[in-house]
The first five atom37 places (N, CA, C, CB, O) and aatype in JSON, in Angstrom:
{
  "aatype": [12, 16, 10, 1, 6, 0, 6, 10, 15, 1, 0, 1, 1, 0, 5, 1, 15, 8, 0, 11, 6, 11, 1, 1, 11, 1, 11, 1, 1, 5, 5, 1, 7, 12, 10, 14, 0, 2, 9, 15, 3, 8, 5, 9, 10, 16, 13, 0, 5, 17, 16, 0, 12, 16, 15, 10, 15, 19, 1, 0, 7, 1, 3, 9, 10, 11, 15, 7, 11, 7, 14, 14, 19, 19, 5, 10, 16, 15, 11, 1, 9, 7, 9, 1, 13, 7, 3, 0, 11, 1, 17, 10, 6, 6, 1, 10, 1, 16],
  "atom_mask": [
    [1, 1, 1, 1, 1],
    [1, 1, 1, 1, 1],
    [1, 1, 1, 1, 1],
    [1, 1, 1, 1, 1],
    [1, 1, 1, 1, 1],
    [1, 1, 1, 1, 1],
    [1, 1, 1, 1, 1],
    [1, 1, 1, 1, 1],
    [1, 1, 1, 1, 1],
    [1, 1, 1, 1, 1],
    [1, 1, 1, 1, 1],
    [1, 1, 1, 1, 1],
    [1, 1, 1, 1, 1],
    [1, 1, 1, 1, 1],
    [1, 1, 1, 1, 1],
    [1, 1, 1, 1, 1],
    [1, 1, 1, 1, 1],
    [1, 1, 1, 1, 1],
    [1, 1, 1, 1, 1],
    [1, 1, 1, 1, 1],
    [1, 1, 1, 1, 1],
    [1, 1, 1, 1, 1],
    [1, 1, 1, 1, 1],
    [1, 1, 1, 1, 1],
    [1, 1, 1, 1, 1],
    [1, 1, 1, 1, 1],
    [1, 1, 1, 1, 1],
    [1, 1, 1, 1, 1],
    [1, 1, 1, 1, 1],
    [1, 1, 1, 1, 1],
    [1, 1, 1, 1, 1],
    [1, 1, 1, 1, 1],
    [1, 1, 1, 0, 1],
    [1, 1, 1, 1, 1],
    [1, 1, 1, 1, 1],
    [1, 1, 1, 1, 1],
    [1, 1, 1, 1, 1],
    [1, 1, 1, 1, 1],
    [1, 1, 1, 1, 1],
    [1, 1, 1, 1, 1],
    [1, 1, 1, 1, 1],
    [1, 1, 1, 1, 1],
    [1, 1, 1, 1, 1],
    [1, 1, 1, 1, 1],
    [1, 1, 1, 1, 1],
    [1, 1, 1, 1, 1],
    [1, 1, 1, 1, 1],
    [1, 1, 1, 1, 1],
    [1, 1, 1, 1, 1],
    [1, 1, 1, 1, 1],
    [1, 1, 1, 1, 1],
    [1, 1, 1, 1, 1],
    [1, 1, 1, 1, 1],
    [1, 1, 1, 1, 1],
    [1, 1, 1, 1, 1],
    [1, 1, 1, 1, 1],
    [1, 1, 1, 1, 1],
    [1, 1, 1, 1, 1],
    [1, 1, 1, 1, 1],
    [1, 1, 1, 1, 1],
    [1, 1, 1, 0, 1],
    [1, 1, 1, 1, 1],
    [1, 1, 1, 1, 1],
    [1, 1, 1, 1, 1],
    [1, 1, 1, 1, 1],
    [1, 1, 1, 1, 1],
    [1, 1, 1, 1, 1],
    [1, 1, 1, 0, 1],
    [1, 1, 1, 1, 1],
    [1, 1, 1, 0, 1],
    [1, 1, 1, 1, 1],
    [1, 1, 1, 1, 1],
    [1, 1, 1, 1, 1],
    [1, 1, 1, 1, 1],
    [1, 1, 1, 1, 1],
    [1, 1, 1, 1, 1],
    [1, 1, 1, 1, 1],
    [1, 1, 1, 1, 1],
    [1, 1, 1, 1, 1],
    [1, 1, 1, 1, 1],
    [1, 1, 1, 1, 1],
    [1, 1, 1, 0, 1],
    [1, 1, 1, 1, 1],
    [1, 1, 1, 1, 1],
    [1, 1, 1, 1, 1],
    [1, 1, 1, 0, 1],
    [1, 1, 1, 1, 1],
    [1, 1, 1, 1, 1],
    [1, 1, 1, 1, 1],
    [1, 1, 1, 1, 1],
    [1, 1, 1, 1, 1],
    [1, 1, 1, 1, 1],
    [1, 1, 1, 1, 1],
    [1, 1, 1, 1, 1],
    [1, 1, 1, 1, 1],
    [1, 1, 1, 1, 1],
    [1, 1, 1, 1, 1],
    [1, 1, 1, 1, 1]
  ],
  "atom_positions": [
    [[6.39, -21.22, 34.72], [5.26, -20.9, 33.82], [5.08, -22.05, 33.32], [5.41, -19.87, 32.79], [5.95, -22.87, 33.02]],
    [[3.6, -22.18, 33.19], [2.86, -23.52, 32.88], [2.97, -23.67, 31.12], [1.02, -23.43, 33.51], [2.9, -22.59, 30.54]],
    [[3.11, -24.59, 30.46], [2.32, -24.65, 29.03], [1.56, -23.71, 28.51], [1.49, -25.6, 28.95], [1.83, -23.05, 27.51]],
    [[0.55, -23.62, 29.19], [-0.41, -22.6, 28.42], [-0.19, -21.3, 28.73], [-1.83, -22.79, 28.67], [-0.72, -20.57, 27.89]],
    [[0.53, -20.55, 29.84], [1.31, -19.89, 30.04], [1.82, -19.07, 28.68], [2.1, -20.64, 30.72], [1.45, -18.03, 28.14]],
    [[2.95, -20.16, 28.39], [3.61, -19.85, 27.42], [3.14, -19.58, 26.1], [4.32, -20.59, 27.4], [3.68, -18.79, 25.34]],
    [[1.9, -20.41, 25.79], [1.08, -20.29, 24.79], [1.08, -18.85, 24.33], [-0.19, -20.77, 25.16], [1.51, -18.26, 23.33]],
    [[0.38, -18.49, 25.52], [-0.44, -17.29, 25.61], [0.77, -16.38, 25.34], [-1.34, -17.04, 27.09], [0.89, -15.63, 24.37]],
    [[1.57, -16.53, 26.24], [2.8, -15.13, 26.11], [3.49, -14.91, 24.53], [4.4, -15.54, 27.31], [4.01, -13.88, 24.11]],
    [[3.35, -16.08, 23.85], [3.85, -16.43, 22.61], [2.39, -15.56, 21.6], [4.09, -18.45, 22.49], [2.51, -14.58, 20.88]],
    [[1.57, -16.07, 21.81], [0.51, -15.29, 21.09], [0.39, -13.58, 21.38], [-0.87, -16.0, 21.52], [0.42, -12.8, 20.43]],
    [[0.29, -13.27, 22.3], [0.44, -12.0, 22.66], [1.65, -11.09, 22.24], [0.37, -12.06, 23.92], [1.54, -9.9, 21.93]],
    [[3.22, -12.05, 22.3], [4.29, -11.27, 21.08], [4.04, -11.52, 19.99], [5.7, -11.54, 21.01], [4.98, -11.12, 19.31]],
    [[3.0, -12.13, 19.14], [3.06, -12.34, 17.72], [1.57, -11.54, 17.58], [3.21, -14.13, 17.13], [1.46, -11.43, 16.36]],
    [[0.54, -11.0, 18.1], [-0.37, -9.71, 17.66], [0.86, -8.81, 17.68], [-1.8, -9.16, 18.81], [1.19, -8.56, 16.52]],
    [[1.94, -8.03, 18.88], [2.18, -7.12, 18.97], [3.15, -7.05, 17.86], [2.39, -6.85, 20.12], [3.32, -5.93, 17.38]],
    [[3.76, -7.99, 17.41], [4.86, -7.9, 16.15], [3.98, -7.63, 14.86], [5.83, -9.48, 15.91], [4.46, -7.04, 13.9]],
    [[2.41, -8.19, 14.89], [1.72, -7.99, 13.77], [1.07, -6.71, 13.63], [0.85, -8.93, 13.66], [0.77, -6.29, 12.51]],
    [[0.83, -6.04, 14.7], [0.32, -4.44, 14.83], [1.37, -3.66, 14.46], [-0.14, -3.91, 16.31], [1.24, -2.67, 13.75]],
    [[2.75, -4.19, 15.06], [3.92, -3.01, 14.95], [3.87, -3.22, 13.42], [5.68, -3.27, 15.82], [3.83, -2.17, 12.78]],
    [[3.85, -4.24, 12.8], [4.5, -4.24, 11.12], [3.39, -3.73, 10.25], [4.97, -5.93, 10.44], [3.7, -3.23, 9.17]],
    [[1.56, -3.85, 10.77], [0.95, -2.87, 10.05], [1.14, -1.57, 10.17], [-0.11, -2.98, 10.16], [0.85, -0.8, 9.25]],
    [[1.82, -1.04, 11.66], [1.62, 0.25, 11.51], [2.9, 1.01, 10.62], [1.41, 0.8, 12.95], [3.02, 2.21, 10.38]],
    [[3.85, -0.19, 10.22], [5.06, 0.28, 9.66], [4.58, 0.63, 7.97], [6.34, -0.99, 9.88], [5.03, 1.52, 7.24]],
    [[3.23, -0.67, 7.58], [2.9, -0.55, 6.44], [2.37, 0.53, 5.9], [2.33, -1.3, 6.25], [2.61, 0.96, 4.77]],
    [[1.39, 1.12, 6.96], [0.75, 2.11, 6.79], [1.3, 3.82, 6.55], [0.05, 1.9, 7.78], [1.04, 4.73, 5.76]],
    [[2.18, 3.61, 7.67], [3.49, 4.69, 7.15], [4.12, 5.12, 6.15], [4.39, 4.48, 7.47], [4.26, 6.29, 5.8]],
    [[4.8, 3.51, 5.29], [5.38, 3.51, 4.0], [4.23, 4.15, 2.81], [5.84, 1.9, 3.69], [4.51, 5.01, 1.97]],
    [[2.99, 3.51, 2.98], [1.98, 3.9, 2.02], [1.68, 4.98, 2.2], [0.91, 3.27, 1.95], [1.67, 5.61, 1.13]],
    [[1.3, 5.85, 3.46], [1.11, 7.28, 3.54], [2.15, 8.29, 2.83], [1.08, 7.58, 4.93], [1.82, 9.26, 2.14]],
    [[3.93, 7.76, 3.25], [4.95, 8.84, 2.77], [4.74, 8.4, 1.32], [6.67, 8.78, 3.42], [4.81, 9.45, 0.69]],
    [[4.54, 7.46, 0.51], [4.54, 7.08, -1.04], [3.65, 8.13, -1.78], [3.91, 5.48, -1.33], [3.84, 8.48, -2.94]],
    [[2.52, 8.68, -0.86], [1.65, 9.36, -1.64], [1.66, 10.89, -0.85], [0.0, 0.0, 0.0], [0.69, 11.65, -0.85]],
    [[2.93, 11.17, -0.2], [3.21, 12.51, -0.2], [3.74, 13.62, -1.62], [4.18, 12.44, 0.79], [4.44, 13.35, -2.6]],
    [[3.13, 14.75, -1.26], [3.61, 15.32, -2.48], [4.58, 16.18, -2.05], [2.6, 15.98, -3.32], [4.58, 16.25, -0.83]],
    [[5.75, 17.14, -2.81], [6.96, 17.43, -2.7], [6.2, 19.11, -2.11], [8.07, 17.15, -4.25], [5.03, 19.34, -2.44]],
    [[6.9, 20.04, -1.34], [6.3, 20.82, -0.73], [6.13, 22.28, -2.1], [7.2, 21.03, 0.78], [5.35, 23.22, -2.01]],
    [[7.2, 22.01, -3.35], [7.34, 22.92, -3.86], [7.41, 22.19, -5.25], [8.34, 23.75, -3.3], [8.45, 21.91, -5.85]],
    [[6.27, 21.97, -5.61], [6.29, 21.38, -7.12], [5.99, 22.12, -8.45], [5.37, 20.36, -7.16], [5.55, 23.25, -8.25]],
    [[6.09, 21.85, -9.5], [5.95, 22.34, -10.26], [5.03, 21.82, -11.46], [6.93, 22.58, -10.35], [4.83, 20.61, -11.37]],
    [[4.39, 22.45, -12.61], [3.32, 22.11, -12.99], [3.99, 20.55, -13.95], [2.51, 23.51, -13.8], [3.48, 19.43, -14.08]],
    [[5.2, 21.1, -14.44], [5.58, 19.78, -15.32], [6.43, 18.6, -14.77], [6.36, 20.23, -16.51], [7.11, 17.85, -15.47]],
    [[6.28, 18.52, -13.37], [6.53, 17.16, -12.7], [5.63, 15.97, -12.45], [6.89, 17.43, -11.56], [4.44, 15.94, -12.13]],
    [[6.22, 15.31, -12.6], [5.59, 14.03, -12.93], [4.86, 13.38, -11.35], [6.92, 12.94, -13.66], [5.68, 13.02, -10.5]],
    [[3.83, 13.28, -11.11], [3.34, 12.63, -10.06], [3.32, 11.01, -10.07], [2.07, 13.15, -9.9], [3.09, 10.46, -11.14]],
    [[3.56, 10.23, -8.91], [3.46, 8.63, -9.14], [1.64, 8.85, -9.27], [4.23, 7.38, -7.49], [0.9, 9.83, -9.3]],
    [[1.45, 7.56, -9.31], [0.04, 6.92, -9.36], [-0.55, 7.04, -7.94], [0.08, 5.31, -9.83], [-1.71, 7.37, -7.7]],
    [[0.44, 6.72, -6.98], [-0.03, 6.7, -5.71], [-0.05, 8.17, -5.05], [0.8, 5.73, -4.93], [-0.86, 8.46, -4.17]],
    [[0.94, 9.09, -5.55], [0.63, 10.68, -5.23], [-0.4, 10.77, -5.78], [1.54, 11.82, -5.69], [-1.37, 10.76, -5.02]],
    [[-0.67, 10.89, -7.09], [-2.42, 11.47, -7.53], [-3.19, 10.97, -6.89], [-3.09, 11.22, -8.9], [-3.79, 11.79, -6.19]],
    [[-3.55, 9.78, -6.73], [-4.64, 9.13, -5.84], [-5.28, 10.03, -4.7], [-4.02, 7.87, -5.13], [-6.41, 10.46, -4.47]],
    [[-3.46, 10.2, -3.83], [-3.26, 10.87, -2.67], [-3.96, 12.12, -2.56], [-1.97, 11.07, -2.49], [-4.83, 12.51, -1.78]],
    [[-3.27, 12.71, -3.68], [-3.75, 14.36, -3.66], [-5.43, 14.62, -4.08], [-2.71, 15.29, -4.96], [-6.09, 15.62, -3.81]],
    [[-5.91, 13.3, -4.87], [-7.45, 13.74, -5.07], [-8.25, 13.19, -4.27], [-8.04, 13.48, -6.33], [-9.46, 13.2, -4.51]],
    [[-7.64, 12.49, -2.98], [-8.26, 11.71, -2.29], [-8.82, 10.64, -2.79], [-8.98, 12.25, -1.76], [-9.92, 10.6, -2.23]],
    [[-8.72, 9.52, -3.68], [-9.55, 8.76, -3.97], [-8.43, 7.46, -3.82], [-10.34, 9.14, -5.33], [-7.21, 7.34, -3.72]],
    [[-9.69, 6.54, -3.86], [-8.78, 5.02, -3.74], [-8.32, 4.44, -4.95], [-9.62, 3.79, -3.12], [-8.64, 4.91, -6.05]],
    [[-7.55, 3.4, -4.8], [-6.52, 2.78, -6.0], [-7.3, 2.47, -6.77], [-5.58, 1.59, -5.8], [-7.03, 2.69, -7.95]],
    [[-8.32, 1.96, -6.48], [-9.5, 1.31, -7.31], [-10.19, 2.15, -8.1], [-10.51, 0.7, -6.51], [-10.33, 2.06, -9.32]],
    [[-10.7, 3.1, -7.25], [-11.18, 4.52, -7.95], [-10.43, 5.02, -8.95], [-11.22, 5.63, -7.04], [-10.73, 5.1, -10.15]],
    [[-9.37, 5.39, -8.36], [-8.12, 6.05, -9.56], [-7.86, 5.5, -10.64], [0.0, 0.0, 0.0], [-7.72, 6.19, -11.66]],
    [[-7.69, 3.71, -10.65], [-7.55, 3.09, -11.95], [-9.32, 2.92, -12.84], [-6.71, 1.42, -11.56], [-9.39, 2.76, -14.06]],
    [[-10.29, 2.97, -12.13], [-11.11, 3.18, -12.86], [-11.77, 4.73, -13.53], [-11.81, 2.5, -12.27], [-12.43, 4.95, -14.54]],
    [[-11.42, 5.34, -12.81], [-11.13, 6.62, -13.9], [-10.64, 6.59, -14.97], [-10.42, 7.5, -13.57], [-11.27, 6.89, -15.98]],
    [[-9.19, 6.16, -14.98], [-8.1, 6.33, -15.77], [-8.42, 5.49, -17.03], [-6.8, 5.94, -15.04], [-8.08, 5.66, -18.2]],
    [[-9.19, 4.52, -16.44], [-9.61, 3.01, -17.51], [-10.83, 3.54, -18.22], [-10.14, 1.28, -16.53], [-11.09, 2.83, -19.19]],
    [[-11.69, 4.58, -18.04], [-13.03, 4.95, -18.65], [-12.7, 6.06, -19.43], [-14.2, 5.29, -17.64], [-13.54, 6.58, -20.15]],
    [[-11.26, 6.57, -19.33], [-10.55, 7.92, -20.43], [-11.11, 9.12, -19.46], [0.0, 0.0, 0.0], [-10.24, 9.96, -19.7]],
    [[-12.03, 9.76, -18.48], [-12.39, 10.29, -18.21], [-11.42, 11.39, -17.27], [-13.24, 9.64, -18.04], [-11.5, 12.62, -17.17]],
    [[-10.49, 10.4, -16.61], [-9.17, 11.39, -16.01], [-8.29, 12.16, -17.09], [0.0, 0.0, 0.0], [-8.53, 12.26, -18.29]],
    [[-7.24, 12.66, -16.39], [-6.26, 13.44, -16.52], [-5.48, 12.38, -17.49], [-5.6, 13.96, -15.1], [-5.44, 11.17, -17.29]],
    [[-4.75, 13.19, -18.77], [-3.91, 12.38, -19.5], [-2.9, 11.8, -18.49], [-3.26, 13.15, -20.64], [-2.53, 12.39, -17.48]],
    [[-2.55, 10.74, -18.84], [-1.36, 9.54, -18.37], [0.09, 9.56, -18.89], [-1.81, 8.08, -18.87], [0.29, 9.68, -20.1]],
    [[0.8, 9.49, -18.28], [2.18, 9.67, -19.06], [2.73, 8.12, -18.9], [3.36, 11.0, -18.27], [2.44, 7.63, -17.81]],
    [[3.31, 7.43, -19.61], [3.37, 6.32, -19.63], [5.31, 5.67, -19.13], [2.68, 6.07, -21.14], [6.18, 5.15, -19.82]],
    [[5.27, 5.91, -18.2], [6.63, 5.82, -18.02], [7.55, 4.74, -18.07], [6.79, 6.21, -17.07], [8.67, 4.99, -18.51]],
    [[7.28, 3.54, -17.7], [7.71, 2.17, -18.29], [6.53, 1.36, -18.89], [8.4, 1.28, -17.17], [5.54, 2.05, -19.12]],
    [[6.45, 0.28, -19.13], [6.0, -0.46, -19.62], [4.64, -0.78, -18.81], [6.92, -1.31, -19.84], [3.53, -1.08, -19.25]],
    [[5.12, -0.62, -17.42], [4.1, -1.06, -16.19], [3.8, 0.22, -15.42], [4.79, -2.24, -15.08], [2.78, 0.19, -14.73]],
    [[4.54, 1.35, -15.43], [4.47, 2.11, -14.8], [3.87, 3.87, -15.48], [5.69, 1.83, -14.27], [4.09, 4.4, -16.57]],
    [[3.2, 4.28, -14.45], [2.5, 5.42, -15.34], [2.19, 6.23, -14.42], [1.24, 5.08, -16.23], [1.64, 5.96, -13.35]],
    [[2.71, 7.75, -14.99], [2.41, 8.93, -13.92], [1.39, 10.29, -14.73], [0.0, 0.0, 0.0], [0.74, 10.33, -15.78]],
    [[1.61, 11.09, -13.83], [0.55, 11.83, -14.44], [1.07, 13.32, -13.75], [-1.15, 11.2, -14.02], [1.46, 13.36, -12.59]],
    [[1.03, 14.36, -14.5], [1.73, 15.39, -14.67], [0.92, 16.77, -13.84], [1.92, 15.49, -16.27], [-0.14, 17.21, -14.28]],
    [[1.58, 17.35, -12.65], [0.9, 17.69, -12.03], [-0.14, 18.78, -12.25], [1.5, 17.76, -11.33], [-1.1, 18.89, -11.49]],
    [[0.06, 19.6, -13.28], [-0.54, 20.72, -14.01], [-1.68, 19.85, -14.42], [0.0, 0.0, 0.0], [-2.76, 19.98, -13.84]],
    [[-1.53, 19.02, -15.31], [-2.56, 18.02, -15.72], [-3.84, 17.81, -14.94], [-1.96, 16.8, -15.75], [-5.02, 17.99, -15.26]],
    [[-3.02, 17.21, -13.38], [-4.07, 16.9, -12.51], [-4.75, 17.91, -11.76], [-3.65, 16.08, -11.68], [-5.83, 17.66, -11.24]],
    [[-4.03, 19.35, -11.64], [-4.45, 20.47, -11.12], [-5.83, 20.59, -12.13], [-3.25, 21.71, -11.13], [-6.97, 20.62, -11.69]],
    [[-5.47, 20.67, -13.59], [-6.48, 21.44, -14.31], [-7.73, 20.37, -14.13], [-6.0, 21.83, -16.03], [-8.83, 20.87, -13.9]],
    [[-7.62, 18.87, -14.21], [-8.39, 17.91, -14.65], [-9.7, 18.31, -12.99], [-7.3, 16.07, -14.87], [-10.9, 18.54, -13.06]],
    [[-8.95, 18.26, -11.95], [-9.61, 18.96, -10.88], [-10.33, 20.13, -10.67], [-8.95, 19.08, -10.23], [-11.46, 20.18, -10.19]],
    [[-9.55, 21.24, -11.09], [-10.44, 22.29, -11.73], [-11.86, 22.07, -12.43], [-9.66, 22.83, -12.72], [-12.91, 22.58, -12.02]],
    [[-11.74, 21.26, -13.5], [-12.92, 21.1, -14.44], [-13.72, 20.24, -13.63], [-12.62, 20.49, -15.93], [-14.87, 20.33, -14.05]],
    [[-13.67, 19.39, -12.6], [-14.56, 18.99, -12.03], [-15.4, 19.68, -10.74], [-14.09, 18.0, -11.86], [-16.18, 19.02, -10.05]],
    [[-15.15, 20.9, -10.55], [-15.57, 21.93, -9.59], [-17.31, 21.96, -9.93], [-14.65, 23.56, -9.9], [-17.73, 21.98, -11.08]],
    [[-17.81, 21.96, -9.26], [-19.57, 22.36, -9.32], [-19.63, 23.79, -8.82], [-20.7, 21.31, -8.18], [-18.9, 24.3, -7.97]],
    [[-20.83, 24.45, -9.62], [-20.99, 25.62, -9.37], [-22.31, 26.11, -8.5], [-20.88, 26.11, -10.56], [-22.48, 27.31, -8.25]]
  ]
}
């Protein structure tokens, strides 16, 4: 194997490894946004679950909450927020066009 062939082989291996990591990250991101099957109105959704439920991007979700036009927010810790499922559902119903 020549030096050039070895370089190409390493490059291909690095590309496969990178693609594999991207797939793993995408899967983890999707799982974070998944909702439980039997959820009550009082359960708290994480921000990621709320944005996944409403099909919003993270940026759009933050903008909506920052403007004050979003559902009420529960301050879980100094840095984490959540949204009650019932509040999110009502907020979505208020936004329906007739």
